[in-house]
All heavy atoms as TSV, in Angstrom:
chain	resi	resn	atom	element	x	y	z
A	1	MET	N	N	0.812	-1.176	-0.031
A	1	MET	CA	C	0.034	-0.019	0.008
A	1	MET	C	C	0.859	1.268	0.011
A	1	MET	O	O	0.590	2.201	-0.709
A	1	MET	CB	C	-0.910	-0.044	1.214
A	1	MET	CG	C	-1.834	1.174	1.298
A	1	MET	SD	S	-3.489	0.573	1.354
A	1	MET	CE	C	-4.313	1.926	2.056
A	2	ARG	N	N	1.910	1.283	0.788
A	2	ARG	CA	C	2.787	2.430	0.825
A	2	ARG	C	C	3.496	2.654	-0.495
A	2	ARG	O	O	3.706	3.795	-0.883
A	2	ARG	CB	C	3.815	2.315	1.945
A	2	ARG	CG	C	3.172	2.492	3.313
A	2	ARG	CD	C	4.217	2.461	4.365
A	2	ARG	NE	N	3.585	2.587	5.645
A	2	ARG	CZ	C	4.215	2.361	6.780
A	2	ARG	NH1	N	5.485	1.979	6.821
A	2	ARG	NH2	N	3.576	2.444	7.933
A	3	ALA	N	N	3.831	1.589	-1.159
A	3	ALA	CA	C	4.543	1.695	-2.487
A	3	ALA	C	C	3.580	2.386	-3.473
A	3	ALA	O	O	4.016	3.226	-4.200
A	3	ALA	CB	C	4.929	0.342	-2.962
A	4	GLY	N	N	2.295	2.045	-3.431
A	4	GLY	CA	C	1.318	2.655	-4.325
A	4	GLY	C	C	1.227	4.172	-4.018
A	4	GLY	O	O	1.100	4.986	-4.920
A	5	ALA	N	N	1.142	4.475	-2.746
A	5	ALA	CA	C	1.025	5.922	-2.301
A	5	ALA	C	C	2.286	6.653	-2.711
A	5	ALA	O	O	2.194	7.843	-3.206
A	5	ALA	CB	C	0.799	6.028	-0.836
A	6	LYS	N	N	3.426	6.068	-2.569
A	6	LYS	CA	C	4.680	6.755	-2.997
A	6	LYS	C	C	4.712	6.985	-4.504
A	6	LYS	O	O	5.102	8.036	-5.006
A	6	LYS	CB	C	5.889	5.852	-2.564
A	6	LYS	CG	C	7.202	6.292	-3.106
A	6	LYS	CD	C	7.633	7.598	-2.432
A	6	LYS	CE	C	9.080	7.968	-2.838
A	6	LYS	NZ	N	9.289	9.173	-3.551
A	7	TYR	N	N	4.246	5.946	-5.197
A	7	TYR	CA	C	4.232	6.069	-6.732
A	7	TYR	C	C	3.310	7.152	-7.108
A	7	TYR	O	O	3.632	7.979	-7.993
A	7	TYR	CB	C	3.862	4.719	-7.331
A	7	TYR	CG	C	3.887	4.699	-8.807
A	7	TYR	CD1	C	4.933	5.230	-9.549
A	7	TYR	CD2	C	2.805	4.166	-9.562
A	7	TYR	CE1	C	4.989	5.265	-10.957
A	7	TYR	CE2	C	2.819	4.169	-10.891
A	7	TYR	CZ	C	3.911	4.734	-11.605
A	7	TYR	OH	O	3.876	4.719	-12.995
A	8	LEU	N	N	2.142	7.244	-6.499
A	8	LEU	CA	C	1.175	8.292	-6.846
A	8	LEU	C	C	1.784	9.662	-6.502
A	8	LEU	O	O	1.621	10.616	-7.284
A	8	LEU	CB	C	-0.174	8.097	-6.063
A	8	LEU	CG	C	-1.229	9.058	-6.430
A	8	LEU	CD1	C	-1.543	9.113	-7.942
A	8	LEU	CD2	C	-2.491	8.738	-5.627
A	9	SER	N	N	2.453	9.771	-5.337
A	9	SER	CA	C	3.138	10.974	-5.002
A	9	SER	C	C	4.184	11.402	-6.030
A	9	SER	O	O	4.264	12.564	-6.445
A	9	SER	CB	C	3.836	10.848	-3.622
A	9	SER	OG	O	4.598	11.959	-3.322
A	10	ASP	N	N	4.909	10.456	-6.524
A	10	ASP	CA	C	5.931	10.675	-7.599
A	10	ASP	C	C	5.263	11.136	-8.845
A	10	ASP	O	O	5.739	12.082	-9.592
A	10	ASP	CB	C	6.782	9.470	-7.885
A	10	ASP	CG	C	7.697	9.105	-6.699
A	10	ASP	OD1	O	7.898	9.944	-5.796
A	10	ASP	OD2	O	8.190	7.939	-6.719
A	11	LEU	N	N	4.144	10.527	-9.222
A	11	LEU	CA	C	3.356	10.872	-10.411
A	11	LEU	C	C	2.802	12.350	-10.264
A	11	LEU	O	O	2.850	13.137	-11.264
A	11	LEU	CB	C	2.225	9.940	-10.711
A	11	LEU	CG	C	2.683	8.524	-11.162
A	11	LEU	CD1	C	1.481	7.637	-11.157
A	11	LEU	CD2	C	3.468	8.581	-12.473
A	12	LEU	N	N	2.311	12.667	-9.096
A	12	LEU	CA	C	1.858	14.070	-8.890
A	12	LEU	C	C	2.998	15.063	-9.027
A	12	LEU	O	O	2.761	16.121	-9.664
A	12	LEU	CB	C	1.222	14.174	-7.466
A	12	LEU	CG	C	-0.174	13.548	-7.354
A	12	LEU	CD1	C	-0.460	13.394	-5.810
A	12	LEU	CD2	C	-1.175	14.375	-8.055
A	13	ALA	N	N	4.174	14.746	-8.614
A	13	ALA	CA	C	5.276	15.610	-8.819
A	13	ALA	C	C	5.586	15.693	-10.302
A	13	ALA	O	O	5.901	16.852	-10.792
A	13	ALA	CB	C	6.545	15.105	-7.991
A	14	ARG	N	N	5.635	14.641	-10.991
A	14	ARG	CA	C	5.930	14.685	-12.446
A	14	ARG	C	C	5.010	15.423	-13.215
A	14	ARG	O	O	5.350	16.082	-14.195
A	14	ARG	CB	C	6.042	13.234	-12.942
A	14	ARG	CG	C	6.339	13.145	-14.399
A	14	ARG	CD	C	6.618	11.730	-14.852
A	14	ARG	NE	N	6.950	11.729	-16.308
A	14	ARG	CZ	C	7.418	10.703	-16.959
A	14	ARG	NH1	N	7.632	9.551	-16.309
A	14	ARG	NH2	N	7.650	10.745	-18.258
A	15	PHE	N	N	3.657	15.318	-12.878
A	15	PHE	CA	C	2.652	16.009	-13.651
A	15	PHE	C	C	2.108	17.211	-12.950
A	15	PHE	O	O	0.913	17.614	-13.110
A	15	PHE	CB	C	1.524	15.010	-13.940
A	15	PHE	CG	C	2.004	13.882	-14.891
A	15	PHE	CD1	C	2.240	12.648	-14.394
A	15	PHE	CD2	C	2.228	14.135	-16.173
A	15	PHE	CE1	C	2.734	11.630	-15.247
A	15	PHE	CE2	C	2.711	13.172	-17.073
A	15	PHE	CZ	C	2.928	11.926	-16.605
A	16	ASP	N	N	3.050	17.925	-12.269
A	16	ASP	CA	C	2.654	19.250	-11.706
A	16	ASP	C	C	1.478	19.286	-10.821
A	16	ASP	O	O	0.612	20.214	-10.931
A	16	ASP	CB	C	2.639	20.300	-12.781
A	16	ASP	CG	C	3.912	20.353	-13.651
A	16	ASP	OD1	O	4.969	20.277	-13.037
A	16	ASP	OD2	O	3.712	20.370	-14.880
A	17	SER	N	N	1.249	18.296	-9.975
A	17	SER	CA	C	0.112	18.192	-9.027
A	17	SER	C	C	-1.201	18.020	-9.708
A	17	SER	O	O	-2.285	18.260	-9.164
A	17	SER	CB	C	0.104	19.395	-8.090
A	17	SER	OG	O	1.265	19.398	-7.294
A	18	ASN	N	N	-1.222	17.655	-11.015
A	18	ASN	CA	C	-2.471	17.442	-11.743
A	18	ASN	C	C	-2.926	15.988	-11.422
A	18	ASN	O	O	-2.375	15.043	-11.946
A	18	ASN	CB	C	-2.227	17.599	-13.260
A	18	ASN	CG	C	-3.506	17.432	-14.040
A	18	ASN	OD1	O	-4.304	16.587	-13.860
A	18	ASN	ND2	N	-3.634	18.401	-15.013
A	19	LEU	N	N	-3.933	15.911	-10.616
A	19	LEU	CA	C	-4.358	14.607	-10.096
A	19	LEU	C	C	-4.890	13.749	-11.260
A	19	LEU	O	O	-4.645	12.546	-11.296
A	19	LEU	CB	C	-5.421	14.750	-8.991
A	19	LEU	CG	C	-5.934	13.522	-8.386
A	19	LEU	CD1	C	-4.830	12.620	-7.833
A	19	LEU	CD2	C	-7.004	13.789	-7.277
A	20	GLU	N	N	-5.626	14.289	-12.197
A	20	GLU	CA	C	-6.151	13.523	-13.258
A	20	GLU	C	C	-5.040	12.904	-14.091
A	20	GLU	O	O	-5.148	11.770	-14.502
A	20	GLU	CB	C	-7.104	14.371	-14.162
A	20	GLU	CG	C	-8.422	14.695	-13.474
A	20	GLU	CD	C	-9.363	15.443	-14.407
A	20	GLU	OE1	O	-9.044	15.742	-15.529
A	20	GLU	OE2	O	-10.537	15.672	-13.928
A	21	LEU	N	N	-3.972	13.672	-14.415
A	21	LEU	CA	C	-2.885	13.123	-15.132
A	21	LEU	C	C	-2.118	12.079	-14.401
A	21	LEU	O	O	-1.681	11.106	-14.930
A	21	LEU	CB	C	-1.937	14.278	-15.663
A	21	LEU	CG	C	-2.413	15.162	-16.687
A	21	LEU	CD1	C	-1.412	16.206	-17.127
A	21	LEU	CD2	C	-2.997	14.423	-17.920
A	22	ALA	N	N	-1.990	12.321	-13.091
A	22	ALA	CA	C	-1.290	11.327	-12.240
A	22	ALA	C	C	-2.080	10.019	-12.197
A	22	ALA	O	O	-1.464	8.907	-12.358
A	22	ALA	CB	C	-1.114	11.884	-10.818
A	23	LEU	N	N	-3.390	10.100	-12.112
A	23	LEU	CA	C	-4.211	8.840	-12.082
A	23	LEU	C	C	-4.100	8.229	-13.485
A	23	LEU	O	O	-4.092	6.994	-13.577
A	23	LEU	CB	C	-5.669	9.228	-11.769
A	23	LEU	CG	C	-5.887	9.661	-10.344
A	23	LEU	CD1	C	-7.328	10.270	-10.215
A	23	LEU	CD2	C	-5.677	8.514	-9.402
A	24	ALA	N	N	-4.144	8.950	-14.571
A	24	ALA	CA	C	-4.080	8.428	-15.900
A	24	ALA	C	C	-2.704	7.670	-16.008
A	24	ALA	O	O	-2.693	6.545	-16.565
A	24	ALA	CB	C	-4.194	9.514	-16.914
A	25	ALA	N	N	-1.632	8.295	-15.531
A	25	ALA	CA	C	-0.337	7.654	-15.592
A	25	ALA	C	C	-0.225	6.447	-14.759
A	25	ALA	O	O	0.339	5.398	-15.102
A	25	ALA	CB	C	0.761	8.628	-15.158
A	26	TYR	N	N	-0.911	6.476	-13.578
A	26	TYR	CA	C	-0.966	5.258	-12.691
A	26	TYR	C	C	-1.678	4.142	-13.446
A	26	TYR	O	O	-1.257	3.030	-13.285
A	26	TYR	CB	C	-1.715	5.643	-11.432
A	26	TYR	CG	C	-1.654	4.653	-10.396
A	26	TYR	CD1	C	-0.659	4.640	-9.366
A	26	TYR	CD2	C	-2.664	3.695	-10.156
A	26	TYR	CE1	C	-0.563	3.709	-8.405
A	26	TYR	CE2	C	-2.610	2.736	-9.153
A	26	TYR	CZ	C	-1.554	2.809	-8.260
A	26	TYR	OH	O	-1.509	1.882	-7.237
A	27	ASN	N	N	-2.690	4.459	-14.163
A	27	ASN	CA	C	-3.481	3.401	-14.875
A	27	ASN	C	C	-2.844	2.969	-16.196
A	27	ASN	O	O	-2.785	1.812	-16.470
A	27	ASN	CB	C	-4.905	3.919	-15.100
A	27	ASN	CG	C	-5.781	2.901	-15.819
A	27	ASN	OD1	O	-5.946	3.012	-16.986
A	27	ASN	ND2	N	-6.315	1.941	-15.076
A	28	ALA	N	N	-2.471	3.937	-17.002
A	28	ALA	CA	C	-2.014	3.602	-18.343
A	28	ALA	C	C	-0.483	3.677	-18.541
A	28	ALA	O	O	0.006	3.209	-19.530
A	28	ALA	CB	C	-2.700	4.631	-19.368
A	29	GLY	N	N	0.202	4.257	-17.608
A	29	GLY	CA	C	1.644	4.416	-17.660
A	29	GLY	C	C	2.070	5.854	-17.974
A	29	GLY	O	O	1.351	6.531	-18.652
A	30	GLU	N	N	3.173	6.209	-17.394
A	30	GLU	CA	C	3.692	7.515	-17.547
A	30	GLU	C	C	3.939	7.896	-19.070
A	30	GLU	O	O	3.649	9.026	-19.443
A	30	GLU	CB	C	4.947	7.687	-16.785
A	30	GLU	CG	C	4.783	7.504	-15.302
A	30	GLU	CD	C	6.111	7.301	-14.555
A	30	GLU	OE1	O	6.937	8.169	-14.739
A	30	GLU	OE2	O	6.293	6.295	-13.797
A	31	GLU	N	N	4.474	7.006	-19.742
A	31	GLU	CA	C	4.865	7.270	-21.112
A	31	GLU	C	C	3.590	7.443	-22.003
A	31	GLU	O	O	3.683	8.275	-22.924
A	31	GLU	CB	C	5.762	6.197	-21.669
A	31	GLU	CG	C	7.140	6.115	-21.013
A	31	GLU	CD	C	7.818	7.451	-21.009
A	31	GLU	OE1	O	7.840	8.118	-22.059
A	31	GLU	OE2	O	8.367	7.814	-19.969
A	32	ALA	N	N	2.532	6.754	-21.663
A	32	ALA	CA	C	1.311	6.993	-22.418
A	32	ALA	C	C	0.810	8.366	-22.260
A	32	ALA	O	O	0.345	9.011	-23.248
A	32	ALA	CB	C	0.252	5.951	-22.040
A	33	VAL	N	N	0.809	8.895	-21.063
A	33	VAL	CA	C	0.359	10.286	-20.785
A	33	VAL	C	C	1.272	11.306	-21.597
A	33	VAL	O	O	0.808	12.197	-22.157
A	33	VAL	CB	C	0.431	10.595	-19.268
A	33	VAL	CG1	C	0.067	12.072	-19.023
A	33	VAL	CG2	C	-0.700	9.676	-18.588
A	34	GLU	N	N	2.590	11.002	-21.491
A	34	GLU	CA	C	3.508	11.871	-22.273
A	34	GLU	C	C	3.277	11.823	-23.752
A	34	GLU	O	O	3.294	12.803	-24.446
A	34	GLU	CB	C	4.987	11.503	-21.930
A	34	GLU	CG	C	5.367	11.729	-20.487
A	34	GLU	CD	C	5.501	13.199	-20.076
A	34	GLU	OE1	O	5.405	14.089	-20.951
A	34	GLU	OE2	O	5.751	13.413	-18.902
A	35	ARG	N	N	3.109	10.562	-24.255
A	35	ARG	CA	C	2.897	10.325	-25.750
A	35	ARG	C	C	1.708	11.107	-26.234
A	35	ARG	O	O	1.660	11.553	-27.331
A	35	ARG	CB	C	2.827	8.789	-25.980
A	35	ARG	CG	C	2.825	8.444	-27.385
A	35	ARG	CD	C	3.010	6.959	-27.590
A	35	ARG	NE	N	2.155	6.069	-26.866
A	35	ARG	CZ	C	2.495	5.301	-25.833
A	35	ARG	NH1	N	3.782	5.260	-25.483
A	35	ARG	NH2	N	1.652	4.564	-25.185
A	36	TYR	N	N	0.672	11.224	-25.400
A	36	TYR	CA	C	-0.596	11.889	-25.796
A	36	TYR	C	C	-0.577	13.347	-25.333
A	36	TYR	O	O	-1.660	13.955	-25.105
A	36	TYR	CB	C	-1.823	11.169	-25.266
A	36	TYR	CG	C	-2.052	9.919	-26.102
A	36	TYR	CD1	C	-1.548	8.688	-25.690
A	36	TYR	CD2	C	-2.793	9.973	-27.259
A	36	TYR	CE1	C	-1.685	7.502	-26.467
A	36	TYR	CE2	C	-2.977	8.851	-28.011
A	36	TYR	CZ	C	-2.490	7.636	-27.685
A	36	TYR	OH	O	-2.639	6.505	-28.435
A	37	GLY	N	N	0.573	13.984	-25.256
A	37	GLY	CA	C	0.724	15.409	-25.033
A	37	GLY	C	C	0.328	15.807	-23.607
A	37	GLY	O	O	-0.259	16.867	-23.418
A	38	ARG	N	N	0.619	14.958	-22.663
A	38	ARG	CA	C	0.317	15.228	-21.243
A	38	ARG	C	C	-1.161	15.430	-21.093
A	38	ARG	O	O	-1.657	16.332	-20.386
A	38	ARG	CB	C	1.150	16.396	-20.717
A	38	ARG	CG	C	2.627	16.049	-20.626
A	38	ARG	CD	C	3.505	17.240	-20.227
A	38	ARG	NE	N	3.349	17.473	-18.729
A	38	ARG	CZ	C	4.129	16.917	-17.794
A	38	ARG	NH1	N	5.105	16.061	-18.129
A	38	ARG	NH2	N	3.947	17.242	-16.533
A	39	ARG	N	N	-1.861	14.519	-21.723
A	39	ARG	CA	C	-3.412	14.450	-21.602
A	39	ARG	C	C	-3.710	12.998	-21.200
A	39	ARG	O	O	-2.907	12.078	-21.419
A	39	ARG	CB	C	-4.027	14.801	-22.947
A	39	ARG	CG	C	-3.835	16.230	-23.325
A	39	ARG	CD	C	-4.677	16.694	-24.486
A	39	ARG	NE	N	-4.422	17.909	-24.992
A	39	ARG	CZ	C	-4.932	19.046	-24.454
A	39	ARG	NH1	N	-5.725	18.932	-23.400
A	39	ARG	NH2	N	-4.678	20.222	-24.983
A	40	VAL	N	N	-4.952	12.816	-20.773
A	40	VAL	CA	C	-5.405	11.532	-20.421
A	40	VAL	C	C	-5.432	10.713	-21.754
A	40	VAL	O	O	-6.073	11.126	-22.726
A	40	VAL	CB	C	-6.772	11.541	-19.786
A	40	VAL	CG1	C	-7.325	10.122	-19.563
A	40	VAL	CG2	C	-6.720	12.328	-18.535
A	41	PRO	N	N	-4.770	9.584	-21.826
A	41	PRO	CA	C	-4.741	8.790	-23.095
A	41	PRO	C	C	-6.118	8.260	-23.419
A	41	PRO	O	O	-6.935	8.016	-22.502
A	41	PRO	CB	C	-3.818	7.601	-22.716
A	41	PRO	CG	C	-3.010	8.043	-21.564
A	41	PRO	CD	C	-3.878	9.005	-20.810
A	42	PRO	N	N	-6.427	8.189	-24.685
A	42	PRO	CA	C	-7.748	7.722	-25.077
A	42	PRO	C	C	-8.020	6.199	-25.011
A	42	PRO	O	O	-8.534	5.645	-25.996
A	42	PRO	CB	C	-7.848	8.281	-26.552
A	42	PRO	CG	C	-6.449	8.108	-27.032
A	42	PRO	CD	C	-5.618	8.480	-25.835
A	43	PHE	N	N	-7.608	5.596	-23.938
A	43	PHE	CA	C	-7.841	4.162	-23.730
A	43	PHE	C	C	-9.085	4.012	-22.963
A	43	PHE	O	O	-9.337	4.701	-21.976
A	43	PHE	CB	C	-6.640	3.516	-22.992
A	43	PHE	CG	C	-5.264	3.796	-23.550
A	43	PHE	CD1	C	-4.193	3.984	-22.673
A	43	PHE	CD2	C	-5.120	3.916	-24.908
A	43	PHE	CE1	C	-2.977	4.169	-23.200
A	43	PHE	CE2	C	-3.818	4.208	-25.448
A	43	PHE	CZ	C	-2.758	4.354	-24.643
A	44	ARG	N	N	-9.960	3.095	-23.406
A	44	ARG	CA	C	-11.277	2.897	-22.807
A	44	ARG	C	C	-11.129	2.763	-21.204
A	44	ARG	O	O	-11.862	3.378	-20.511
A	44	ARG	CB	C	-11.931	1.703	-23.382
A	44	ARG	CG	C	-13.287	1.465	-22.834
A	44	ARG	CD	C	-14.027	0.304	-23.444
A	44	ARG	NE	N	-14.198	0.595	-24.864
A	44	ARG	CZ	C	-14.417	-0.317	-25.787
A	44	ARG	NH1	N	-14.551	-1.537	-25.531
A	44	ARG	NH2	N	-14.562	0.030	-27.066
A	45	GLU	N	N	-10.204	1.886	-20.778
A	45	GLU	CA	C	-10.065	1.656	-19.353
A	45	GLU	C	C	-9.662	2.879	-18.617
A	45	GLU	O	O	-10.151	3.212	-17.613
A	45	GLU	CB	C	-9.002	0.493	-19.137
A	45	GLU	CG	C	-8.792	0.194	-17.664
A	45	GLU	CD	C	-7.713	-0.801	-17.440
A	45	GLU	OE1	O	-7.538	-1.717	-18.360
A	45	GLU	OE2	O	-7.119	-0.742	-16.371
A	46	THR	N	N	-8.697	3.654	-19.206
A	46	THR	CA	C	-8.249	4.849	-18.556
A	46	THR	C	C	-9.321	5.915	-18.532
A	46	THR	O	O	-9.421	6.643	-17.580
A	46	THR	CB	C	-6.958	5.350	-19.222
A	46	THR	OG1	O	-6.040	4.260	-19.258
A	46	THR	CG2	C	-6.339	6.570	-18.533
A	47	LEU	N	N	-10.072	6.072	-19.653
A	47	LEU	CA	C	-11.127	7.010	-19.705
A	47	LEU	C	C	-12.255	6.760	-18.714
A	47	LEU	O	O	-12.940	7.653	-18.335
A	47	LEU	CB	C	-11.661	7.129	-21.123
A	47	LEU	CG	C	-10.708	7.736	-22.150
A	47	LEU	CD1	C	-11.289	7.627	-23.599
A	47	LEU	CD2	C	-10.459	9.205	-21.820
A	48	ALA	N	N	-12.344	5.504	-18.326
A	48	ALA	CA	C	-13.377	5.114	-17.324
A	48	ALA	C	C	-12.759	5.239	-15.871
A	48	ALA	O	O	-13.410	5.659	-14.951
A	48	ALA	CB	C	-13.884	3.677	-17.456
A	49	TYR	N	N	-11.439	4.927	-15.761
A	49	TYR	CA	C	-10.789	4.891	-14.460
A	49	TYR	C	C	-10.660	6.238	-13.808
A	49	TYR	O	O	-10.993	6.507	-12.679
A	49	TYR	CB	C	-9.479	4.228	-14.608
A	49	TYR	CG	C	-8.544	4.191	-13.370
A	49	TYR	CD1	C	-8.733	3.276	-12.414
A	49	TYR	CD2	C	-7.523	5.135	-13.247
A	49	TYR	CE1	C	-7.937	3.222	-11.257
A	49	TYR	CE2	C	-6.715	5.122	-12.068
A	49	TYR	CZ	C	-6.931	4.155	-11.127
A	49	TYR	OH	O	-6.171	4.156	-10.003
A	50	VAL	N	N	-10.132	7.229	-14.650
A	50	VAL	CA	C	-9.894	8.566	-14.030
A	50	VAL	C	C	-11.150	9.222	-13.503
A	50	VAL	O	O	-11.141	9.602	-12.339
A	50	VAL	CB	C	-9.193	9.466	-15.069
A	50	VAL	CG1	C	-9.055	10.844	-14.604
A	50	VAL	CG2	C	-7.792	8.885	-15.426
A	51	PRO	N	N	-12.238	9.304	-14.251
A	51	PRO	CA	C	-13.400	9.904	-13.618
A	51	PRO	C	C	-13.990	9.134	-12.460
A	51	PRO	O	O	-14.519	9.722	-11.525
A	51	PRO	CB	C	-14.393	9.967	-14.781
A	51	PRO	CG	C	-13.745	9.664	-16.020
A	51	PRO	CD	C	-12.409	8.985	-15.650
A	52	SER	N	N	-13.885	7.798	-12.495
A	52	SER	CA	C	-14.347	6.996	-11.403
A	52	SER	C	C	-13.581	7.352	-10.114
A	52	SER	O	O	-14.232	7.524	-9.029
A	52	SER	CB	C	-14.216	5.517	-11.757
A	52	SER	OG	O	-14.621	4.701	-10.702
A	53	VAL	N	N	-12.293	7.377	-10.182
A	53	VAL	CA	C	-11.511	7.702	-8.985
A	53	VAL	C	C	-11.679	9.189	-8.591
A	53	VAL	O	O	-11.807	9.405	-7.343
A	53	VAL	CB	C	-9.976	7.402	-9.219
A	53	VAL	CG1	C	-9.161	7.818	-8.039
A	53	VAL	CG2	C	-9.751	5.936	-9.505
A	54	MET	N	N	-11.834	10.032	-9.574
A	54	MET	CA	C	-12.045	11.430	-9.183
A	54	MET	C	C	-13.361	11.613	-8.520
A	54	MET	O	O	-13.482	12.471	-7.556
A	54	MET	CB	C	-12.000	12.337	-10.458
A	54	MET	CG	C	-10.570	12.456	-11.089
A	54	MET	SD	S	-9.387	13.270	-9.945
A	54	MET	CE	C	-10.113	14.857	-9.797
A	55	LYS	N	N	-14.400	10.868	-8.839
A	55	LYS	CA	C	-15.697	10.983	-8.242
A	55	LYS	C	C	-15.588	10.556	-6.752
A	55	LYS	O	O	-16.111	11.191	-5.898
A	55	LYS	CB	C	-16.710	10.080	-9.006
A	55	LYS	CG	C	-18.092	10.134	-8.526
A	55	LYS	CD	C	-19.006	9.312	-9.341
A	55	LYS	CE	C	-20.433	9.324	-8.863
A	55	LYS	NZ	N	-21.317	8.500	-9.679
A	56	VAL	N	N	-14.909	9.400	-6.519
A	56	VAL	CA	C	-14.744	8.968	-5.137
A	56	VAL	C	C	-13.922	9.999	-4.321
A	56	VAL	O	O	-14.254	10.314	-3.236
A	56	VAL	CB	C	-13.994	7.561	-5.092
A	56	VAL	CG1	C	-13.666	7.180	-3.679
A	56	VAL	CG2	C	-14.966	6.516	-5.771
A	57	TYR	N	N	-12.810	10.491	-4.950
A	57	TYR	CA	C	-11.979	11.530	-4.320
A	57	TYR	C	C	-12.844	12.745	-3.927
A	57	TYR	O	O	-12.789	13.242	-2.779
A	57	TYR	CB	C	-10.880	11.896	-5.248
A	57	TYR	CG	C	-10.019	13.016	-4.749
A	57	TYR	CD1	C	-9.100	12.875	-3.703
A	57	TYR	CD2	C	-10.219	14.289	-5.280
A	57	TYR	CE1	C	-8.354	13.934	-3.217
A	57	TYR	CE2	C	-9.415	15.376	-4.856
A	57	TYR	CZ	C	-8.518	15.153	-3.824
A	57	TYR	OH	O	-7.770	16.228	-3.420
A	58	GLN	N	N	-13.634	13.232	-4.873
A	58	GLN	CA	C	-14.497	14.396	-4.607
A	58	GLN	C	C	-15.477	14.119	-3.472
A	58	GLN	O	O	-15.694	15.000	-2.597
A	58	GLN	CB	C	-15.205	14.830	-5.886
A	58	GLN	CG	C	-15.881	16.186	-5.712
A	58	GLN	CD	C	-14.886	17.289	-5.369
A	58	GLN	OE1	O	-13.923	17.499	-6.045
A	58	GLN	NE2	N	-15.122	18.041	-4.310
A	59	ARG	N	N	-16.063	12.938	-3.450
A	59	ARG	CA	C	-17.040	12.597	-2.409
A	59	ARG	C	C	-16.330	12.618	-1.075
A	59	ARG	O	O	-16.870	13.169	-0.086
A	59	ARG	CB	C	-17.669	11.238	-2.699
A	59	ARG	CG	C	-18.836	10.888	-1.876
A	59	ARG	CD	C	-19.519	9.690	-2.284
A	59	ARG	NE	N	-18.831	9.155	-3.469
A	59	ARG	CZ	C	-18.963	7.898	-3.891
A	59	ARG	NH1	N	-19.677	7.009	-3.233
A	59	ARG	NH2	N	-18.309	7.439	-4.981
A	60	LEU	N	N	-15.148	12.048	-0.992
A	60	LEU	CA	C	-14.371	12.032	0.270
A	60	LEU	C	C	-13.974	13.447	0.722
A	60	LEU	O	O	-14.069	13.735	1.916
A	60	LEU	CB	C	-13.167	11.114	0.167
A	60	LEU	CG	C	-13.454	9.641	0.020
A	60	LEU	CD1	C	-12.150	8.877	-0.327
A	60	LEU	CD2	C	-14.052	9.080	1.290
A	61	MET	N	N	-13.577	14.241	-0.277
A	61	MET	CA	C	-13.234	15.643	0.094
A	61	MET	C	C	-14.470	16.427	0.570
A	61	MET	O	O	-14.347	17.153	1.532
A	61	MET	CB	C	-12.622	16.353	-1.144
A	61	MET	CG	C	-11.280	15.760	-1.591
A	61	MET	SD	S	-10.037	15.911	-0.238
A	61	MET	CE	C	-9.818	17.642	-0.206
A	62	ASP	N	N	-15.597	16.187	-0.016
A	62	ASP	CA	C	-16.868	16.854	0.381
A	62	ASP	C	C	-17.224	16.445	1.832
A	62	ASP	O	O	-17.574	17.240	2.641
A	62	ASP	CB	C	-17.962	16.558	-0.531
A	62	ASP	CG	C	-17.832	17.224	-1.879
A	62	ASP	OD1	O	-16.998	18.099	-2.085
A	62	ASP	OD2	O	-18.562	16.781	-2.818
A	63	GLN	N	N	-17.035	15.142	2.126
A	63	GLN	CA	C	-17.336	14.655	3.448
A	63	GLN	C	C	-16.427	15.246	4.516
A	63	GLN	O	O	-16.797	15.588	5.588
A	63	GLN	CB	C	-17.250	13.136	3.516
A	63	GLN	CG	C	-18.363	12.424	2.793
A	63	GLN	CD	C	-18.184	10.872	2.786
A	63	GLN	OE1	O	-17.216	10.360	3.231
A	63	GLN	NE2	N	-19.174	10.232	2.200
A	64	ALA	N	N	-15.115	15.340	4.119
A	64	ALA	CA	C	-14.119	15.854	5.053
A	64	ALA	C	C	-14.383	17.318	5.338
A	64	ALA	O	O	-14.262	17.800	6.448
A	64	ALA	CB	C	-12.729	15.719	4.465
A	65	HIS	N	N	-14.835	18.075	4.346
A	65	HIS	CA	C	-15.136	19.483	4.533
A	65	HIS	C	C	-16.438	19.730	5.271
A	65	HIS	O	O	-16.612	20.751	5.936
A	65	HIS	CB	C	-15.106	20.255	3.208
A	65	HIS	CG	C	-13.758	20.409	2.634
A	65	HIS	ND1	N	-13.431	19.837	1.483
A	65	HIS	CD2	C	-12.661	21.068	3.140
A	65	HIS	CE1	C	-12.118	20.134	1.172
A	65	HIS	NE2	N	-11.673	20.876	2.171
A	66	ALA	N	N	-17.336	18.741	5.224
A	66	ALA	CA	C	-18.578	18.839	5.961
A	66	ALA	C	C	-18.482	18.551	7.430
A	66	ALA	O	O	-19.307	18.935	8.233
A	66	ALA	CB	C	-19.629	17.903	5.317
A	67	SER	N	N	-17.384	17.856	7.759
A	67	SER	CA	C	-17.201	17.490	9.194
A	67	SER	C	C	-16.754	18.639	10.042
A	67	SER	O	O	-16.139	19.534	9.716
A	67	SER	CB	C	-16.159	16.411	9.298
A	67	SER	OG	O	-16.588	15.239	8.585
């Protein structure tokens, strides 16, 4: 679990704290994000993964701020 968190932290640093790009790189690979001009690659799995994780993240952030 810590390795995954560390990797995500590294990806956030590489992609200038852009969470969507970091998640895309986590799912599709760093080089895929670079190859597609530092955008979310047009892979079906990645296009589903990024919004799904962002939705959970936003829900958790909303709950944290409501507390």
